[in-house]
C-alpha positions in Angstrom: 68.3 86.7 26.4 66.1 83.7 27.3 63.3 84.4 29.8 60.8 81.9 31.3 57.1 81.8 31.0 56.7 80.7 34.6 59.0 80.4 37.7 61.6 77.6 37.8 60.8 75.1 40.5 61.6 71.5 41.3 58.0 70.6 40.6 57.9 72.2 37.2 59.9 70.4 34.5 58.0 71.9 31.6 60.0 71.3 28.4 58.4 74.5 26.8 59.3 76.8 29.7 62.0 78.7 27.7 60.1 78.6 24.4 62.8 76.5 22.7 62.4 73.2 20.8 65.3 71.2 22.0 66.7 73.0 25.1 65.0 73.6 28.5 66.1 74.5 32.0 65.2 72.3 35.0 65.7 72.9 38.7 67.0 69.4 39.6 66.6 68.2 43.2 68.9 65.3 42.4 71.6 67.3 40.7 71.2 70.2 43.2 71.0 73.1 40.9 70.1 74.0 37.3 70.2 71.2 34.8 70.2 72.1 31.1 67.8 69.6 29.4 68.2 68.4 25.9 64.9 67.2 24.5 65.4 65.0 21.4 61.7 63.9 21.6 59.7 67.1 21.1 57.0 64.9 19.5 56.3 63.4 22.9 57.1 59.9 21.6 58.8 57.2 23.6 59.2 53.4 23.2 58.2 53.0 26.9 55.1 54.1 28.7 56.1 54.6 32.4 53.1 54.9 34.7 54.7 57.9 36.5 55.7 59.8 33.4 55.0 63.6 33.6 54.9 64.1 29.8 51.4 65.1 28.6 50.0 63.5 25.4 52.7 60.7 25.5 52.6 58.5 22.5 54.5 55.3 21.5 57.2 55.9 19.0 60.7 57.3 18.5 62.4 60.7 18.2 61.7 62.6 15.0 64.4 63.9 12.6 66.5 66.3 14.6 67.6 69.7 13.2 71.2 69.8 14.5 71.7 73.4 13.4 68.7 74.5 15.5 70.0 72.5 18.4 73.4 74.2 18.1 71.8 77.6 18.0 69.5 77.0 21.0 72.1 75.4 23.2 74.9 77.8 22.3 72.7 80.8 23.0 71.4 79.4 26.3 74.9 78.6 27.5 76.0 82.1 26.7 73.1 83.5 28.7 73.9 81.3 31.6 77.7 81.8 31.6 77.9 85.5 30.7 74.5 86.8 31.6 72.4 87.1 34.7 70.0 84.2 33.9 70.8 82.3 37.1 70.3 85.3 39.3 66.9 86.1 37.6 65.5 82.6 37.6 67.2 80.2 40.1 66.6 80.4 43.8 69.5 81.2 46.1 71.6 78.1 46.9 70.8 76.5 43.5 72.4 79.1 41.2 74.8 76.8 39.6 74.9 74.8 36.3 75.0 71.2 37.5 74.8 69.3 34.3 73.6 69.1 30.7 71.2 66.2 30.5 69.8 64.3 27.6 66.3 63.6 28.9 63.2 65.2 27.5 59.9 63.8 26.4 61.0 60.3 25.4 63.9 58.0 25.0 66.8 60.2 23.7 68.8 57.3 22.2 65.9 56.7 19.8 67.1 59.7 17.8 69.0 58.6 14.7 71.6 61.4 15.3 72.1 60.7 19.0 75.9 60.3 18.6 76.1 63.5 16.5 74.0 65.4 19.0 76.2 64.2 21.8 79.3 65.4 20.0 77.7 68.8 19.4 76.9 69.2 23.1 80.5 68.3 24.1 81.8 70.9 21.7 79.5 73.6 22.8 80.3 72.9 26.5 83.9 73.5 25.7 83.2 76.6 23.7 81.3 78.0 26.7 84.4 77.6 28.9 82.8 74.8 30.9 84.7 71.6 31.7 83.9 68.2 33.1 82.8 69.9 36.3 79.5 70.4 34.4 79.0 66.7 33.4 76.9 65.6 30.4 74.3 63.0 31.5 72.2 60.6 29.5 68.9 59.7 31.2 67.8 56.5 29.4 65.7 53.4 29.7 68.6 51.5 28.2 66.4 49.5 25.9 68.4 50.4 22.7 71.8 49.8 24.2 72.6 46.9 21.9 72.5 49.2 18.9 76.0 50.2 17.5 75.1 53.9 17.2 73.9 54.1 20.8 77.1 52.4 22.0 79.1 54.9 19.9 77.3 57.8 21.7 77.6 56.3 25.1 81.3 55.6 24.7 81.8 59.2 23.6 79.9 60.3 26.6 82.3 58.3 28.8 85.3 59.9 27.1 83.8 63.3 27.8 83.6 62.6 31.5 79.8 62.1 31.4 77.4 59.6 33.1 74.5 57.4 32.2 71.5 57.3 34.4 70.0 54.0 33.5 66.3 53.4 34.4 65.5 50.2 36.3 62.2 50.3 38.3 61.4 46.6 38.6 63.0 43.2 38.3 60.2 41.0 37.1 58.5 40.8 33.7 55.1 41.6 35.3 56.6 44.5 37.3 58.2 46.1 34.2 55.1 45.7 32.2 53.0 47.4 34.9 55.4 50.2 35.7 57.1 50.8 32.4 54.5 49.6 29.9 56.9 47.2 28.2 57.4 43.4 28.3 61.2 43.0 29.0 63.3 40.1 30.0 65.1 41.0 33.3 68.2 39.2 32.0 68.3 41.4 28.9 67.9 44.5 31.2 70.9 43.3 33.3 72.9 42.7 30.1 72.2 46.2 28.7 73.0 47.7 32.1 76.4 45.9 32.2 77.1 47.0 28.6 76.4 50.6 29.5 78.6 50.4 32.6 81.5 49.1 30.4 81.2 52.1 28.1 80.6 55.0 30.5 80.2 55.5 34.3 76.6 54.3 34.9 74.1 55.0 37.8 70.9 53.1 38.1 67.9 55.4 38.3 64.9 53.9 40.2 61.5 55.4 40.9 59.5 53.6 43.7 56.0 54.3 44.9 52.8 52.7 46.2 50.6 51.0 43.6 46.9 50.8 44.7 48.2 51.7 48.2 50.7 48.8 48.3 54.4 49.4 48.5 56.8 47.3 46.4 56.6 43.7 47.7 59.5 41.8 49.1 59.5 39.6 46.0 59.6 42.5 43.7 62.5 44.1 45.6 64.4 40.9 45.6 64.0 40.5 41.8 65.1 44.1 41.3 68.2 43.5 43.3 68.8 40.4 41.3 69.0 42.5 38.1 71.6 44.8 39.6 73.6 41.8 40.9 73.5 40.2 37.5 74.7 43.4 35.8 77.7 43.4 38.3 77.5 45.5 41.4 81.2 46.4 41.2 80.7 47.9 37.7 77.9 50.3 38.8 78.4 53.8 40.3 75.4 53.3 42.5 71.6 53.8 42.6 69.6 57.1 42.4 66.5 56.2 44.3 63.6 58.6 44.2 59.9 58.9 44.8 57.1 60.8 43.3 57.7 64.6 43.3 55.4 65.6 40.5 52.0 64.2 39.3 51.9 61.6 36.5 50.2 62.7 33.3 49.3 59.1 32.4 46.0 57.2 32.8 47.7 55.1 35.5 48.1 58.1 37.8 45.2 57.1 39.9 47.1 54.0 41.0 50.1 55.9 42.3 50.9 57.3 45.7 54.3 58.4 47.1 56.2 56.3 49.6 57.3 58.1 52.8 60.8 59.2 53.3 61.2 56.4 55.8 60.0 53.7 53.4 62.4 54.9 50.7 65.3 54.8 53.2 64.3 51.3 54.2 64.5 50.3 50.5 67.8 52.1 50.2 69.1 50.0 53.1 68.3 46.8 51.2 70.2 48.1 48.2 73.2 49.2 50.3 73.4 45.7 51.7 74.4 44.6 48.2 77.4 47.0 48.4 76.0 49.8 46.3 76.1 53.5 47.0 72.5 54.9 47.2 71.4 58.5 46.9 67.8 59.1 48.0 65.5 61.8 46.8 62.0 61.5 48.4 
């Protein structure tokens, strides 16, 4: 039986909460229940450095070697506790006592793991063994930067075949904006290309975090450039946009620059996105 060191809340996404290496529970405000997180980056290594990231001691790098046997043991045991035990009653608040998804997220870019396709296949198999179907989707939360790699495309295609989704991070539409927010120098045209590729392999949502930087909300120029990236990827190919604000404090040195937008400001941005013909889900 897996117990938690601290209560499960929407503001606590501690990857060590259940005392496991690769598996952790999250109370997801966007998913509306318990999300089973798969952390392929227990070394806190990511190829991006997002200013709002909640991972402590974040370093540049990629996922370490993954022990697939340990991942299978951890996830299989946790799913058994969720499905056949009373874990949800003990740890999830009323109204959120449901398994909403299994999400590859964690402390870095999950597709940087050399065995990402194999890990995905393992999760699909264990979901089936637990008696769960596509009503508990498998999601990949990714910055999309490695989408051109054949092994990543293999995994994303398998995810689509399993009824899953990609949540593809796009927070800005200019080189300067991406460098400031995500800590990488990216060509917006390349981001649009990777986004379109993802959408061709698996249903893909754009995941966007917006906030004030030094008290200034995103400028009209930045918003227009962001919308240009989505348009270039192909609006009709995308499921929509998951637009969210700051719910938990950043653990990065840039944290002092960040302040949340109001719910009204986020809704105004959502309105701009909807004008392009996209579905938008807002989480302040």
